[in-house]
C-alpha angles and dihedrals in degrees: 000000000000115000133187129193131235123267096269100043141054134237088272091073108141096240092052091048091047090051092052091049092047093053088049122173094332092081138033109242128183126184111199135190123217117247094258090060092045088053092051096251123134101202113084122238120242119280097262092058092044092050091047090055090052089050089051090051091048090054087063089058094061091093092054122087130218135042123327126219119186139175138099145188125326109311092015091057092045092053090049090054090050092052090046089051089049094237088153094051090238092133132246117325108247115243093357105166102170152337129244112202120185116188094351108206101230091173138345114279111278092008107090090159091067096073123178097206109106093105099045095092088058095061109107103180133076115275135204116202117192115187143152119252089233099045109143089207090068137343121232090255093051094046094048091048094054099036088056085074090067107099093209125075114287127198125193126201115189123203105209112239092359120147126200094290095052090208114197094015100096095113092047091049092048092049093050093046091048092051092048094048091048092050097051099038099044 
């Protein structure tokens, strides 16, 4: 499992750490920061550079065996979907079995017309979307509408009353991710 954080946090985000702990020793989990965070900057790089960093990280997984699941929170999950959909023309991701997407940013808050969905129909692996029912980056209805364009199986898990930060839901997130990873890698 390869996980990336959202734009404003690092790989030490509590829900990513909780997910790694929940999966325990039964799975290999890596939480990675994007280069801008590693360099001490707070403003994210543009999508091509972020996707290139994921491709670089994936190259390190070539020695590992077994299925790969990737994703992350918010921007990190979005970049993972773009790599999985081959938006960057880097080719199919070897052994990709699924995507875990926590607080997927369907559109900027208050700007539902600025959708980030063009690549969704090109995703060919099962996806788990975990979101709050009050997330300003996409309502349950919006997210279900657009994720229905993904030709692979899609699961949604809604955290009632949750906003984009999903405060206090780390254990619930970790449990759902663990169940999803177990189901698609068994």
